[in-house]
C-alpha distance (Angstrom), angle and dihedral (degrees) to the residues before:
residue distance angle dihedral
X1 . . .
X2 3.82 . .
X3 3.78 136.0 .
X4 3.79 95.8 -154.4
X5 3.76 140.9 -2.7
X6 3.80 136.1 -137.1
X7 3.80 106.2 -145.2
X8 3.80 131.2 -163.6
X9 3.80 94.9 -172.4
X10 3.77 131.9 104.9
X11 3.78 113.6 -102.7
X12 3.80 94.9 -102.7
X13 3.81 89.2 59.3
X14 3.79 92.6 43.8
X15 3.79 88.9 57.7
X16 3.81 90.3 50.4
X17 3.80 95.1 50.8
X18 3.80 106.3 30.2
X19 3.81 132.7 51.4
X20 3.78 107.6 -102.4
X21 3.81 94.6 -116.6
X22 3.82 96.8 40.8
X23 3.84 111.3 123.5
X24 3.79 108.7 -106.6
X25 3.76 141.5 146.8
X26 3.79 133.5 -155.2
X27 3.79 99.1 -113.9
X28 3.81 135.3 132.4
X29 3.79 131.9 -163.5
X30 3.81 87.8 -127.4
X31 3.82 90.0 65.4
X32 3.80 88.8 74.8
X33 3.79 94.3 65.5
X34 3.81 108.1 145.9
X35 3.80 104.5 -115.8
X36 3.80 89.3 174.1
X37 3.82 89.6 67.9
X38 3.81 99.6 28.2
X39 3.78 98.6 74.2
X40 3.81 131.7 166.8
X41 3.79 111.8 -117.4
X42 3.81 112.1 -152.2
X43 3.80 89.4 -168.2
X44 3.82 92.0 67.0
X45 3.79 113.4 91.0
X46 3.80 116.6 -122.6
X47 3.80 101.1 -119.8
X48 3.81 96.3 170.7
X49 3.76 137.9 36.1
X50 3.78 95.1 -142.0
X51 3.78 144.4 14.0
X52 3.79 123.1 -141.7
X53 3.81 124.5 -178.8
X54 3.80 125.3 -159.6
X55 3.78 118.8 143.9
X56 3.80 120.0 -142.0
X57 3.80 117.8 -102.5
X58 3.81 94.7 -153.0
X59 3.81 142.2 -19.6
X60 3.79 91.1 -88.3
X61 3.81 89.9 53.7
X62 3.78 92.1 -133.1
X63 3.79 118.6 158.1
X64 3.79 117.7 -73.4
X65 3.77 142.1 137.5
X66 3.82 96.1 -54.7
X67 3.79 94.6 51.4
X68 3.80 91.6 43.7
X69 3.79 98.0 49.3
X70 3.82 91.4 48.1
X71 3.81 95.0 41.3
X72 3.81 93.5 -124.0
X73 3.82 91.6 179.1
X74 3.80 92.0 61.8
X75 3.79 92.1 39.4
X76 3.82 92.2 60.6
X77 3.81 88.8 56.9
X78 3.81 90.4 50.8
X79 3.80 92.4 47.3
X80 3.79 90.6 52.4
X81 3.80 90.6 55.5
X82 3.79 93.6 43.7
X83 3.80 92.5 50.4
X84 3.80 102.3 35.8
X85 3.80 101.0 44.3
X86 3.81 104.7 19.0
X87 3.83 99.9 32.9
X88 3.80 90.4 -139.8
X89 3.78 117.6 172.4
X90 3.78 115.6 -133.6
X91 3.79 142.4 -170.5
X92 3.82 114.1 -145.9
X93 3.79 112.6 -165.3
X94 3.79 118.7 -158.0
X95 3.83 106.4 12.7
X96 3.78 101.4 82.9
X97 3.82 94.9 145.0
X98 3.80 97.4 38.2
X99 3.77 130.4 107.1
X100 3.79 117.4 -105.2
X101 3.82 129.0 -175.7
X102 3.81 113.0 -71.8
X103 3.80 91.0 -122.1
X104 3.81 89.8 62.1
X105 3.82 99.6 54.2
X106 3.81 94.1 97.1
X107 3.79 95.4 34.9
X108 3.80 104.9 48.4
X109 3.77 134.0 63.6
X110 3.80 116.9 -152.5
X111 3.79 121.9 -155.3
X112 3.78 133.6 -176.6
X113 3.79 124.0 -120.5
X114 3.81 111.0 -52.6
X115 3.78 131.4 -153.3
X116 3.79 109.8 -108.7
X117 3.81 95.6 -109.9
X118 3.80 89.4 58.0
X119 3.78 96.6 37.2
X120 3.81 93.6 55.2
X121 3.81 90.8 61.7
X122 3.81 90.3 65.7
X123 3.78 94.3 74.6
X124 3.78 93.4 70.1
X125 3.81 90.1 51.8
X126 3.82 93.5 58.0
X127 3.80 136.4 65.7
X128 3.82 99.9 -147.4
X129 3.80 143.0 -5.1
X130 3.79 127.7 -117.6
X131 3.81 114.6 -148.2
X132 3.79 113.2 -180.0
X133 3.82 97.0 164.1
X134 3.79 123.0 133.4
X135 3.82 106.7 175.2
X136 3.78 93.7 45.7
X137 3.79 127.2 125.7
X138 3.81 99.8 -140.5
X139 3.83 103.0 -61.5
X140 3.79 117.1 -131.8
X141 3.80 89.5 -137.7
X142 3.80 87.4 69.8
X143 3.80 96.2 54.6
X144 3.82 90.8 39.3
X145 3.78 90.1 55.7
X146 3.82 90.2 53.2
X147 3.81 90.1 52.0
X148 3.80 88.5 54.5
X149 3.82 87.4 50.8
X150 3.81 94.8 -109.4
X151 3.81 114.8 145.5
X152 3.79 116.2 -135.4
X153 3.80 136.2 -128.2
X154 3.81 105.2 -158.2
X155 3.80 139.2 -178.5
X156 3.80 105.1 -113.2
X157 3.83 89.4 -143.2
X158 3.81 92.9 65.2
X159 3.80 110.8 129.2
X160 3.79 95.1 -142.9
X161 3.79 128.5 16.7
X162 3.80 96.5 48.5
X163 3.82 88.2 108.9
X164 3.80 90.6 72.7
X165 3.81 96.4 59.2
X166 3.80 120.2 92.3
X167 3.80 141.2 117.5
X168 3.81 90.8 -68.1
X169 3.78 97.8 49.4
X170 3.82 112.1 30.7
X171 3.79 147.1 -71.0
X172 3.78 141.5 -71.0
X173 3.79 123.7 -127.8
X174 3.79 125.4 -163.6
X175 3.81 114.9 -122.1
X176 3.81 88.4 -165.7
X177 3.79 91.7 57.8
X178 3.79 109.4 37.3
X179 3.82 90.8 165.0
X180 3.81 86.2 81.3
X181 3.80 95.4 49.8
X182 3.81 96.2 92.5
X183 3.80 94.2 52.9
X184 3.81 89.9 49.2
X185 3.79 91.2 47.2
X186 3.82 90.1 49.6
X187 3.80 90.6 54.2
X188 3.79 91.8 44.3
X189 3.81 95.5 49.9
X190 3.81 92.4 46.4
X191 3.80 92.0 54.0
X192 3.80 90.5 42.2
X193 3.80 93.0 53.3
X194 3.81 90.8 46.3
X195 3.82 91.3 51.2
X196 3.80 90.7 -122.6
X197 3.81 94.9 141.6
X198 3.82 118.8 83.7
X199 3.81 102.1 -175.2
X200 3.80 99.5 155.4
X201 3.79 95.9 50.1
X202 3.80 91.4 45.2
X203 3.81 91.6 51.7
X204 3.81 92.0 48.9
X205 3.80 91.0 49.4
X206 3.80 94.1 50.4
X207 3.81 111.3 23.6
X208 3.81 142.1 20.5
X209 3.80 127.5 96.4
X210 3.80 94.6 -57.7
X211 3.80 99.7 51.5
X212 3.80 99.4 30.6
X213 3.80 91.2 35.1
X214 3.80 93.0 58.9
X215 3.78 89.0 48.3
X216 3.81 91.2 51.0
X217 3.79 92.4 48.1
X218 3.80 91.4 53.0
X219 3.79 90.7 49.8
X220 3.81 94.2 48.9
X221 3.78 88.6 47.7
X222 3.79 89.5 55.1
X223 3.81 94.6 54.9
X224 3.83 104.4 31.8
X225 3.78 127.5 55.7
X226 3.77 113.2 -133.4
X227 3.81 93.7 -117.4
X228 3.81 88.9 62.1
X229 3.80 91.8 63.0
X230 3.79 135.8 64.4
X231 3.81 95.9 -123.6
X232 3.78 139.2 47.1
X233 3.78 119.2 -109.2
X234 3.80 91.0 -135.8
X235 3.82 89.6 60.9
X236 3.83 95.4 61.6
X237 3.79 132.4 58.1
X238 3.80 96.8 -165.4
X239 3.80 143.1 0.1
X240 3.79 132.0 -142.3
X241 3.80 137.6 -172.1
X242 3.80 118.0 -91.1
X243 3.80 95.9 -104.1
């Protein structure tokens, strides 16, 4: 049904799910985050240490798709460590009626779902983002946080979004081995406090509509003849998803 595929997966998963010779490219919608509009504002006070996003599945806050995709069960264990030992202040978007660890009651603010125009202002209020998802296809909140110059602390098992994590942007933790989380968090916070991460500049240098858009154009050009389209390749420098 398709001529080519944009994949967010690591290569070992690509080989499991796609024929070896099927045309594909490593490219995610989240790569096209608009860093020209998503700007850090040094005049905004940092009210929180970290931002975590997990929308509520229902008013009873029972398990559902949102809690599953973002591995809410593991996240509560991480939050307990971050609050109890490290006294980190957090903003949790989307789980206003949900239970959080007792140690976090005085250190975390919970909000309900927010319209995007309001939600986007939260990045400048936080120092870093926590992304504990596994079954996630490269969340835009991760690339948005980099544009706002927020380093990231990310579950290394995440299906898509792993490509944003490196020495310049943040650290991985292992949800299968939480005994190592504190040592990783120690390293992360030390680099964070020393301003060693440069997430925004790294994202600009590697992604966005110019870098990823040229890559997408070249891929489309490899699978579609020009007479099948309503434009000429020579007339465009880059392409982007219709988002």
